[in-house]
C-alpha positions as CSV (number, residue, x, y, z in Angstrom):
1,M,-1.9,27.9,-6.1
2,A,-0.5,27.7,-2.7
3,A,-2.2,25.4,-0.2
4,N,-2.7,27.2,3.8
5,S,-0.3,24.9,4.9
6,Q,2.8,25.1,5.7
7,S,5.9,23.2,6.3
8,E,8.6,24.2,8.7
9,G,11.3,26.3,7.2
10,K,10.0,24.5,3.8
11,G,7.0,27.4,2.4
12,P,3.9,26.1,1.6
13,L,3.0,22.6,-0.4
14,P,1.2,23.7,-3.6
15,D,-3.0,23.6,-3.6
16,F,-3.1,20.1,-4.8
17,S,-7.2,20.5,-4.2
18,L,-7.2,21.9,-7.1
19,F,-7.2,18.0,-8.6
20,R,-10.6,17.7,-6.8
21,T,-12.0,21.0,-7.8
22,V,-11.4,19.5,-11.6
23,A,-12.4,16.2,-11.0
24,K,-15.7,17.3,-9.0
25,T,-16.2,20.1,-12.0
26,Q,-15.9,17.5,-14.9
27,L,-18.2,14.8,-13.6
28,I,-21.2,17.4,-12.7
29,H,-20.8,18.4,-16.1
30,L,-21.4,14.5,-17.1
31,L,-24.4,14.5,-14.7
32,E,-25.8,17.3,-16.3
33,S,-25.8,16.2,-20.0
34,L,-28.3,13.7,-18.7
35,P,-32.1,15.1,-17.7
36,E,-33.7,14.3,-15.0
37,P,-34.8,11.8,-13.1
38,K,-31.6,9.4,-13.3
39,D,-29.9,6.8,-11.7
40,L,-26.0,6.2,-11.4
41,V,-24.6,2.6,-11.5
42,L,-20.6,2.7,-10.2
43,D,-18.3,0.2,-10.8
44,D,-17.1,-0.6,-7.1
45,D,-13.9,0.3,-7.3
46,L,-14.3,3.5,-8.3
47,M,-16.8,3.9,-5.1
48,R,-13.6,5.2,-2.5
49,P,-12.4,7.5,-5.6
50,L,-16.2,9.2,-5.9
51,D,-16.2,9.5,-2.6
52,R,-13.2,11.4,-2.2
53,I,-14.7,13.7,-4.9
54,V,-18.1,14.5,-4.5
55,G,-21.2,13.6,-1.4
56,A,-23.5,12.0,-2.2
57,S,-25.5,15.1,-1.2
58,V,-23.9,16.9,-4.4
59,L,-25.4,14.1,-6.8
60,K,-28.1,14.3,-5.4
61,E,-28.1,18.6,-6.5
62,H,-27.5,17.3,-10.0
63,G,-30.2,15.2,-10.5
64,V,-29.6,11.9,-9.5
65,S,-32.3,9.9,-7.7
66,C,-30.4,6.8,-6.9
67,I,-26.9,5.2,-6.4
68,Y,-26.3,1.6,-7.5
69,K,-23.2,-0.7,-7.2
70,L,-22.4,-2.5,-10.6
71,E,-22.9,-6.3,-10.2
72,K,-24.2,-9.1,-11.8
73,G,-28.0,-9.2,-12.2
74,K,-30.8,-7.2,-13.6
75,L,-31.2,-3.8,-13.0
76,L,-35.3,-2.8,-13.8
77,N,-35.9,-0.6,-11.5
78,G,-34.8,2.8,-11.5
79,A,-35.2,6.2,-13.0
80,P,-35.7,6.7,-17.1
81,H,-32.0,7.9,-17.6
82,R,-29.2,5.8,-16.7
83,L,-25.5,6.7,-16.2
84,Y,-23.2,3.7,-15.8
85,L,-19.3,5.4,-14.2
86,F,-17.0,2.3,-14.5
87,R,-13.6,1.0,-15.5
88,P,-12.8,-0.5,-18.8
89,S,-13.2,-4.4,-18.5
90,V,-14.9,-7.4,-20.1
91,K,-16.3,-8.4,-17.1
92,N,-18.1,-5.1,-16.1
93,T,-19.1,-4.1,-20.1
94,A,-20.4,-7.7,-19.6
95,M,-22.5,-6.8,-16.8
96,I,-23.6,-4.0,-18.0
97,A,-24.6,-5.4,-22.0
98,A,-27.1,-8.1,-19.6
99,Q,-28.4,-5.1,-17.6
100,I,-29.2,-3.2,-20.9
101,R,-30.9,-6.5,-22.5
102,A,-32.6,-7.2,-20.0
103,D,-34.5,-3.6,-20.0
104,H,-35.1,-4.2,-23.4
105,A,-36.5,-8.1,-23.0
106,A,-38.6,-6.5,-20.0
107,D,-39.9,-3.6,-22.8
108,K,-38.4,-0.7,-20.0
109,Q,-37.7,2.4,-21.6
110,R,-34.2,4.1,-20.8
111,T,-31.7,5.9,-22.1
112,Y,-28.3,4.7,-21.1
113,R,-24.9,7.1,-21.2
114,L,-21.3,4.8,-20.8
115,V,-18.8,6.9,-19.0
116,M,-15.8,4.8,-18.6
117,T,-12.7,6.5,-16.3
118,P,-9.8,6.9,-17.2
119,R,-10.7,6.6,-20.9
120,R,-12.8,4.8,-23.2
121,S,-11.9,1.4,-24.6
122,A,-12.4,0.4,-28.1
123,L,-12.9,-3.0,-26.9
124,C,-15.8,-2.3,-24.3
125,E,-17.2,-0.5,-27.2
126,K,-16.7,-3.4,-30.3
127,I,-18.2,-5.7,-26.8
128,L,-21.4,-3.5,-27.0
129,E,-21.5,-3.5,-30.9
130,R,-20.8,-7.2,-31.3
131,E,-24.2,-8.0,-29.0
132,G,-26.4,-5.8,-30.7
133,L,-26.3,-2.3,-28.5
134,Y,-24.0,-0.1,-29.4
135,G,-27.3,1.7,-31.0
136,S,-28.5,2.4,-27.3
137,V,-26.1,3.7,-26.1
138,T,-24.0,6.6,-25.9
139,F,-20.3,7.1,-24.3
140,D,-18.3,9.6,-22.8
141,E,-15.0,9.1,-20.5
142,F,-14.3,10.9,-17.0
143,P,-10.5,11.2,-16.9
144,L,-9.9,10.6,-13.3
145,E,-6.4,11.6,-12.4
146,F,-4.2,12.8,-9.5
147,L,-6.4,12.4,-6.4
148,A,-4.9,14.4,-2.9
149,L,-4.9,12.2,-0.1
150,D,-3.5,14.5,2.2
151,D,-1.4,17.4,1.7
152,D,1.9,15.7,0.1
153,I,0.5,12.8,-1.4
154,L,-1.3,11.9,-4.7
155,S,-2.5,8.6,-5.9
156,M,-4.3,7.6,-9.2
157,E,-5.8,4.8,-7.2
158,H,-5.2,2.2,-10.4
159,G,-4.3,-1.1,-8.6
160,L,-3.4,-3.0,-11.4
161,F,-1.3,-1.1,-13.5
162,F,1.2,-3.4,-11.8
163,K,-0.5,-6.4,-13.3
164,D,-1.3,-4.7,-16.9
165,F,2.2,-3.3,-17.4
166,F,4.9,-5.5,-15.6
167,V,3.2,-9.1,-16.2
168,N,0.6,-8.2,-19.6
169,N,2.9,-5.3,-21.1
170,S,-0.1,-3.6,-21.5
171,F,0.4,0.5,-22.5
172,A,-3.1,1.0,-22.2
173,F,-3.0,3.1,-18.5
174,H,0.6,5.3,-20.0
175,H,-1.9,7.7,-21.6
176,T,-3.5,8.9,-18.2
177,V,-0.4,8.8,-16.5
178,A,1.5,10.9,-18.5
179,S,-2.5,13.0,-19.3
180,A,-2.0,13.4,-15.2
181,L,1.6,14.5,-15.7
182,M,0.9,17.6,-18.6
183,S,-2.2,18.5,-16.3
184,F,-0.1,18.8,-13.1
185,E,2.3,21.1,-15.0
186,G,-0.6,22.5,-16.6
187,L,-1.7,23.8,-13.2
188,F,1.4,24.3,-11.4
189,G,4.1,24.4,-14.1
190,K,6.9,22.6,-15.6
191,F,9.0,20.5,-13.7
192,Q,12.9,21.5,-14.2
193,N,14.7,18.6,-13.0
194,V,13.9,15.1,-14.3
195,H,14.9,12.3,-13.1
196,I,14.2,8.7,-14.5
197,F,14.5,5.4,-13.1
198,G,13.4,2.6,-15.2
199,Q,12.2,1.8,-19.3
200,C,8.3,2.3,-17.8
201,S,9.1,6.0,-16.4
202,S,11.1,6.8,-19.3
203,V,8.2,5.9,-22.2
204,I,5.7,7.9,-19.8
205,F,7.9,10.8,-19.6
206,G,8.0,10.1,-23.4
207,M,4.9,10.3,-23.7
208,K,4.1,13.6,-21.9
209,Q,6.4,15.1,-23.6
210,K,5.3,14.4,-27.1
211,F,1.3,15.1,-26.0
212,Q,2.8,18.4,-24.8
213,A,4.2,19.7,-28.5
214,E,1.4,18.2,-29.6
215,L,-1.5,19.1,-28.2
216,A,-0.7,22.5,-25.4
217,P,2.4,23.6,-26.4
218,E,1.9,26.6,-24.5
219,A,-0.3,25.3,-21.9
220,S,1.9,25.5,-19.0
221,K,4.7,28.0,-20.4
222,G,2.8,30.7,-18.4
223,V,2.5,28.8,-15.3
224,P,5.3,29.8,-12.8
225,S,6.9,26.5,-11.7
226,E,5.5,25.3,-7.9
227,V,7.7,21.6,-8.1
228,G,11.3,21.8,-9.7
229,T,11.6,18.4,-9.4
230,L,10.1,15.0,-10.6
231,I,11.7,12.4,-9.9
232,L,10.0,9.2,-12.0
233,I,10.5,5.6,-10.3
234,D,9.6,1.7,-11.6
235,R,8.2,-0.4,-8.8
236,D,10.3,-3.4,-10.6
237,V,13.9,-1.4,-10.2
238,D,13.3,-1.9,-6.0
239,Y,10.9,-5.1,-5.7
240,T,12.4,-6.2,-2.0
241,S,10.7,-3.1,0.0
242,A,7.5,-4.1,-2.0
243,L,7.7,-8.0,-0.5
244,L,9.0,-7.3,2.7
245,S,6.0,-7.5,6.0
246,P,5.3,-3.5,6.9
247,L,5.8,-2.7,10.8
248,T,4.6,0.9,10.5
249,Y,1.1,1.6,12.1
250,E,-0.1,2.4,8.2
251,G,1.0,-0.8,6.9
252,L,-0.4,-2.8,9.0
253,L,-3.0,-0.9,9.1
254,D,-3.7,-1.9,5.3
255,D,-3.0,-5.1,6.0
256,H,-5.3,-6.0,8.7
257,F,-8.5,-3.3,7.9
258,G,-7.2,-1.9,4.2
259,I,-6.8,1.5,3.3
260,S,-8.7,2.7,0.1
261,S,-8.4,6.2,-1.2
262,G,-6.9,7.3,2.1
263,T,-9.7,5.6,3.9
264,V,-10.7,2.8,6.3
265,D,-13.1,1.0,7.5
266,F,-13.7,0.6,11.7
267,E,-15.7,-2.2,12.5
268,P,-18.2,-1.4,14.9
269,T,-16.2,-3.3,17.9
270,L,-14.1,0.2,16.9
271,S,-16.3,2.3,16.6
272,G,-19.0,1.6,19.5
273,G,-22.0,2.0,17.1
274,A,-24.4,-0.5,15.1
275,K,-22.4,-0.1,12.2
276,S,-18.3,0.7,10.8
277,I,-17.5,4.1,10.1
278,K,-15.4,5.8,7.7
279,W,-12.2,7.5,8.8
280,I,-10.1,9.9,6.7
281,L,-6.8,9.1,7.3
282,N,-4.3,12.5,6.6
283,S,-2.8,14.8,8.7
284,Q,-6.0,16.6,9.6
285,D,-6.1,13.6,12.3
286,E,-3.5,15.1,14.6
287,I,-3.1,11.5,16.8
288,F,-3.1,9.2,13.2
289,R,-0.6,11.9,11.9
290,D,1.7,11.7,15.2
291,I,1.7,7.8,14.9
292,R,1.4,6.9,10.6
293,D,5.1,6.2,10.1
294,R,6.2,4.8,14.2
295,H,7.8,1.7,14.1
296,F,4.5,0.1,15.6
297,A,6.3,-1.9,18.8
298,T,6.1,2.1,19.2
299,V,2.9,2.8,19.2
300,F,1.0,1.8,21.9
301,S,3.0,3.6,24.4
302,H,2.6,6.9,22.4
303,L,-1.2,6.6,22.3
304,S,-1.0,5.9,26.0
305,Y,1.0,9.3,26.8
306,K,-1.8,11.2,24.4
307,A,-4.7,9.8,26.4
308,K,-2.8,11.1,29.6
309,E,-2.9,14.2,27.9
310,I,-6.2,14.1,26.6
311,Q,-7.3,13.4,30.2
312,A,-5.5,16.4,31.9
313,V,-7.1,18.6,29.5
314,Y,-11.0,17.5,30.8
315,N,-9.7,17.6,34.0
316,R,-8.9,21.4,33.5
317,K,-12.6,21.8,33.7
318,N,-12.7,21.4,37.2
319,E,-11.0,24.6,37.6
320,L,-13.1,26.9,35.9
321,K,-14.7,29.3,37.8
322,T,-16.4,32.1,35.8
323,V,-18.4,31.7,32.8
324,S,-15.6,33.7,30.6
325,D,-13.6,30.9,31.7
326,M,-15.7,28.0,30.5
327,R,-16.2,30.1,27.5
328,A,-12.0,30.1,26.9
329,F,-12.1,26.3,27.8
330,V,-14.6,24.8,25.0
331,S,-13.5,27.7,22.2
332,K,-9.8,26.3,22.8
333,H,-9.5,23.4,24.0
334,L,-12.2,21.4,24.4
335,K,-13.7,21.2,20.4
336,G,-10.0,20.1,19.5
337,T,-9.4,17.5,22.3
338,S,-13.1,16.1,21.4
339,S,-12.1,15.3,18.0
340,Q,-8.8,14.0,19.3
341,H,-10.6,11.2,22.1
342,R,-12.8,9.9,19.4
343,S,-9.8,8.9,17.1
344,L,-7.8,7.9,20.0
345,G,-10.5,5.3,20.6
346,L,-10.4,4.4,17.3
347,H,-6.2,3.9,16.7
348,I,-6.4,2.0,20.4
349,G,-8.6,-0.5,19.4
350,A,-7.1,-0.9,15.6
351,C,-3.7,-1.3,17.4
352,E,-5.4,-4.0,19.9
353,S,-7.2,-6.0,17.0
354,I,-4.0,-5.7,14.7
355,M,-1.7,-7.1,18.2
356,K,-4.6,-9.9,18.1
357,D,-4.1,-10.7,14.7
358,K,-0.6,-11.1,15.5
359,A,-0.9,-12.8,18.2
360,T,-3.1,-15.6,17.0
361,D,-0.2,-15.9,14.3
362,G,2.8,-17.7,16.3
363,D,4.8,-17.6,13.1
364,F,4.8,-13.9,12.4
365,E,8.7,-13.4,14.6
366,N,9.4,-16.3,12.4
367,Q,8.7,-15.0,9.1
368,L,10.0,-11.5,10.1
369,G,13.6,-13.6,10.7
370,A,13.5,-16.0,7.3
371,E,12.6,-12.3,5.4
372,H,15.4,-10.0,7.1
373,N,17.9,-13.0,6.5
374,L,16.7,-13.7,3.2
375,V,18.2,-9.7,3.0
376,Q,20.7,-9.8,4.7
377,G,22.7,-13.1,3.0
378,A,22.4,-14.9,7.0
379,D,21.6,-18.3,7.6
380,L,20.1,-19.1,4.7
381,R,19.5,-22.6,5.2
382,A,17.6,-21.9,8.0
383,S,15.1,-19.3,5.9
384,Q,14.4,-22.4,3.3
385,Q,13.6,-24.2,6.0
386,F,11.0,-21.8,7.1
387,I,9.8,-21.5,3.2
388,E,9.2,-24.9,3.1
389,D,7.0,-25.8,6.4
390,S,5.5,-22.4,5.4
391,I,4.3,-23.9,1.9
392,L,3.5,-27.4,3.8
393,R,1.2,-25.9,6.8
394,C,-0.7,-23.9,4.0
395,F,0.1,-20.4,5.9
396,P,-1.9,-17.7,4.0
397,M,-0.8,-17.3,0.1
398,T,0.4,-14.5,-0.1
399,Y,2.5,-14.4,2.9
400,V,4.0,-17.8,1.7
401,L,4.8,-16.3,-2.5
402,R,6.4,-13.6,-0.8
403,L,8.9,-15.3,0.6
404,L,9.4,-17.0,-2.5
405,C,9.7,-14.1,-4.4
406,L,12.5,-12.2,-1.9
407,Y,14.1,-15.6,-2.3
408,A,14.3,-15.3,-5.7
409,V,15.1,-11.3,-5.8
410,T,17.8,-11.3,-3.1
411,Y,19.8,-14.6,-4.7
412,G,19.0,-13.9,-8.1
413,G,17.1,-16.8,-8.2
414,I,15.8,-19.8,-6.6
415,P,18.0,-23.0,-7.5
416,S,16.5,-25.2,-9.6
417,R,16.1,-28.3,-7.4
418,L,14.3,-26.6,-4.4
419,F,12.3,-24.5,-7.1
420,N,10.5,-27.6,-8.8
421,Q,9.9,-29.1,-5.5
422,W,8.6,-25.8,-3.6
423,R,6.4,-25.5,-7.1
424,G,4.9,-28.6,-6.6
425,D,4.0,-28.7,-2.9
426,F,2.7,-25.2,-3.3
427,L,0.3,-26.5,-6.2
428,Q,-0.8,-29.2,-4.2
429,S,-1.3,-26.9,-0.7
430,Y,-2.7,-24.3,-3.2
431,G,-4.5,-25.7,-6.0
432,Y,-3.5,-26.3,-9.6
433,E,-4.8,-23.2,-10.9
434,H,-2.1,-21.0,-9.3
435,L,0.1,-22.5,-12.2
436,K,-0.8,-18.6,-13.9
437,T,-0.3,-16.6,-10.7
438,L,3.4,-18.8,-10.9
439,H,3.5,-17.7,-14.3
440,H,2.1,-14.0,-13.4
441,L,5.4,-14.2,-10.5
442,K,7.7,-15.2,-13.7
443,T,6.7,-12.9,-16.2
444,A,6.8,-9.8,-13.7
445,G,10.4,-11.1,-12.8
446,L,9.8,-11.9,-9.2
447,L,10.0,-15.6,-9.0
448,Y,12.3,-18.1,-11.1
449,E,15.1,-20.7,-11.0
450,Y,18.5,-21.1,-11.8
451,D,20.6,-23.8,-12.7
452,N,22.5,-25.3,-9.5
453,A,24.3,-28.4,-11.0
454,S,27.6,-26.6,-10.6
455,V,26.8,-24.0,-7.7
456,N,28.4,-25.3,-4.7
457,L,25.2,-25.1,-2.5
458,S,27.3,-24.0,1.1
459,K,28.5,-20.8,-0.6
460,I,25.5,-19.2,-2.3
461,G,25.1,-17.1,0.9
462,V,27.9,-15.1,-1.2
463,R,25.5,-13.7,-3.3
464,K,26.0,-12.2,-7.0
465,S,22.8,-11.2,-7.8
466,R,21.6,-7.6,-8.8
467,F,20.0,-7.2,-5.5
468,G,23.6,-7.7,-3.9
469,N,25.1,-5.5,-6.2
470,L,23.1,-2.5,-5.8
471,A,22.9,-3.5,-1.8
472,K,26.8,-3.0,-1.8
473,L,26.8,0.1,-4.2
474,L,24.4,1.8,-2.4
475,N,24.5,0.7,1.2
476,L,21.2,-0.7,1.6
477,L,22.2,-3.0,4.4
478,P,23.2,-1.5,7.4
479,A,25.9,-3.6,9.9
480,R,23.6,-5.8,12.5
481,K,26.5,-5.3,15.1
482,T,23.6,-3.5,17.7
483,D,20.2,-3.5,17.5
484,C,18.3,-1.1,15.5
485,D,17.0,1.6,17.9
486,I,13.0,2.1,16.7
487,R,12.2,4.4,19.4
488,N,14.2,6.9,17.8
489,P,15.8,5.8,14.7
490,K,19.1,7.0,13.4
491,D,17.8,5.7,9.6
492,V,15.0,4.6,8.0
493,S,16.4,1.2,8.6
494,Y,13.7,1.1,11.7
495,L,10.9,0.6,9.0
496,F,12.7,-3.1,8.9
497,N,13.5,-3.6,12.3
498,G,17.1,-2.7,10.8
499,A,17.6,-5.1,8.1
500,Y,17.1,-3.1,4.9
501,I,17.5,0.9,3.7
502,P,14.7,0.8,0.7
503,L,16.3,1.2,-2.3
504,T,13.7,3.7,-3.7
505,Y,14.7,6.7,-0.8
506,R,18.7,5.9,-1.6
507,L,17.7,6.6,-5.3
508,I,15.7,9.8,-4.2
509,E,18.3,10.7,-1.5
510,Q,21.8,10.2,-4.7
511,V,19.2,12.4,-6.1
512,L,19.1,15.6,-4.5
513,V,22.1,15.8,-2.2
514,A,25.6,17.3,-3.7
515,N,27.6,14.6,-2.1
516,K,27.2,11.6,-3.5
517,L,27.7,7.4,-2.8
518,P,31.0,6.3,-4.5
519,G,28.2,3.8,-5.8
520,F,25.7,5.4,-7.5
521,A,27.1,6.2,-10.9
522,E,27.8,2.8,-11.6
523,A,24.2,2.6,-10.0
524,A,22.7,4.5,-12.1
525,K,23.7,2.4,-15.1
526,N,22.1,-0.4,-13.8
527,L,18.8,1.0,-13.5
528,A,18.3,2.5,-16.5
529,Y,18.6,6.0,-15.2
530,S,18.3,8.9,-16.9
531,Q,18.0,12.7,-16.5
532,C,16.7,15.9,-18.1
533,T,15.8,19.3,-18.0
534,Q,12.9,21.9,-18.8
535,E,12.8,25.0,-19.7
536,V,10.4,27.1,-17.8
537,R,10.0,30.9,-18.3
538,S,9.7,31.6,-14.1
539,A,10.0,29.8,-10.7
540,G,7.2,30.0,-7.5
541,P,9.5,31.1,-4.7
542,H,9.7,27.8,-3.1
543,S,10.1,25.8,-6.2
544,G,13.4,24.3,-5.8
545,Q,12.2,23.5,-1.6
546,N,9.2,21.1,-3.5
547,V,10.0,17.7,-5.0
548,M,7.7,15.5,-6.1
549,V,8.2,11.9,-6.6
550,L,6.0,9.3,-9.2
551,I,6.0,5.7,-8.4
552,L,5.4,4.0,-11.1
553,G,3.2,0.3,-10.3
554,G,2.3,0.8,-6.7
555,C,4.0,2.2,-3.7
556,T,4.7,1.2,-0.4
557,Y,3.6,2.8,3.4
558,S,7.3,1.9,4.2
559,E,8.4,3.4,1.2
560,L,6.1,6.4,2.4
561,A,7.1,6.9,5.7
562,A,10.7,6.7,4.8
563,F,10.2,9.5,1.7
564,R,8.9,11.7,4.9
565,A,12.0,11.1,7.1
566,L,14.4,11.9,3.8
567,G,11.9,15.1,3.2
568,R,12.7,16.3,7.1
569,S,16.6,15.5,6.9
570,L,17.1,17.6,3.5
571,D,14.4,20.2,4.3
572,V,12.3,19.4,1.4
573,N,8.6,19.6,0.7
574,L,9.2,15.8,-0.8
575,I,5.5,15.4,-2.6
576,V,4.5,11.5,-2.7
577,S,2.4,10.2,-5.8
578,S,1.6,6.7,-7.2
579,T,-0.2,4.8,-9.2
580,A,-1.4,3.0,-5.8
581,F,-0.5,2.4,-2.4
582,F,-0.1,-0.6,-0.4
583,G,0.8,-2.4,2.7
584,G,2.5,-5.5,1.9
585,Q,-0.6,-8.3,0.9
586,K,-1.7,-6.2,-1.7
587,F,0.9,-6.3,-4.5
588,I,1.1,-9.8,-5.2
589,Q,-2.6,-10.1,-3.8
590,S,-2.8,-8.7,-7.6
591,L,-1.3,-11.0,-9.5
592,V,-2.6,-13.9,-7.8
593,Q,-5.1,-16.3,-10.1
594,S,-9.0,-15.7,-9.1
595,P,-10.7,-19.2,-9.0
596,V,-12.7,-19.8,-11.5
597,V,-16.5,-19.8,-10.9
598,V,-18.6,-22.2,-12.9
599,S,-22.1,-20.5,-12.9
């Protein structure tokens, strides 16, 4: 099941388009279970993932007459059969119940199929039973697991996994992740070596093993192993990488425009049309592939070079003398150049928009300075002053929260005096409803205080935090003797202007290399590290060169860039998977308490 794409010297990647094929088949089966004509009502959170699986034309081929977004209000129009596809939540179930009650009140005769993804929820069914609608509907589930966003990127597109487990201590999505791993092994064979960092990863892998033993002990044994190593890492192992501002093009693109299921909406001013354009971000877009992992400060010069290169190709048309020359030019050069030209225009426009946004934010450089000082343990008082000023000047709340959390994570907490002062100022600036936001952050281990009554504040820079200990053991803080070369970086610290090497990167590196750092063994003990081997009957020819990483709780685009660099340096295919991918804002935004709307 190898894909056609060939990595340099590393053999082919597995063909992850199989996940799309499986999901498409399952969805079509669900659609065929209802007679025609029928409507499809979609949870807004599932629209982008569904776009990556099936198009509107496929839905219409299987009897879907109209597609609606699930939202508040009546939905009296439509076909006599309706399929709701939604994530199981109290909010979604309440909206569906209200629409069904409105149909009954209007004497509409309709059948309803409620399909929950990724699994059926007993709570949602109980709500419908309490509303007296249980007998009016039928239930099913759509097990949306891995979604291939690129040749080497798999996402489960579940942005609330981090909050569900690390804040609410809910194991509801664990079953789906374990089932997804089991499906992966059913398609591509068992992982021979498994490395686990964190409690959540340990629980999920244990569930996968149990499911396999009970439900399908022979399912993956006859399939040759195509991916030899699996590395599972909890998000709370490395909070620092998730809190630092992204500086790669892809990370800033997500912060500015928002990337969803590997797709971005470019506004009309960039697309040159009357409407925004949906643009898929993957390695098929040659321009994006070249700039996605570059430091943003170097992107414009590269795009300028590509523009001159494309113009040179267009200029060659003036040298054509015969019809055969023209035919060869069109077939070999013009088609690919035209698509690159459009992509180039969009990405140049996106860069200009991002630069304009950062230019109006006069404190962006100061914010980066404060972040990097906190990580490096330098000039603490200046960072404290910047945080205080940011709160009082009502900077965007997620920026302020990231700074507060970064302080707590890197220094082992915020001194009680400062913590109480900043908490009061924060609530006055942003609203007391965010007491719950602060509680979420504390529960996740992101924002907390320590009693500094007996601490000499002048010595706080000498850190004895968990972060400081790991940074020393794993060499995460490069020496700041010279400026980082962001154009020709020597290591992945360029992702943060030379201030920090992601802990997740270092852990994967240490697992894969023979000559480990002296401090790795001690660091591993502090990170709930374990490993195991699984028996496989046969291994594919490139199994040892294929490594899969699964970040539970979300993976940043900065880490994604670091992992790609690691794959190139070790000459392995590093397949990056996660419950979700994000830039700098979404991670904290998922924990922010939404304002209560009284209706």
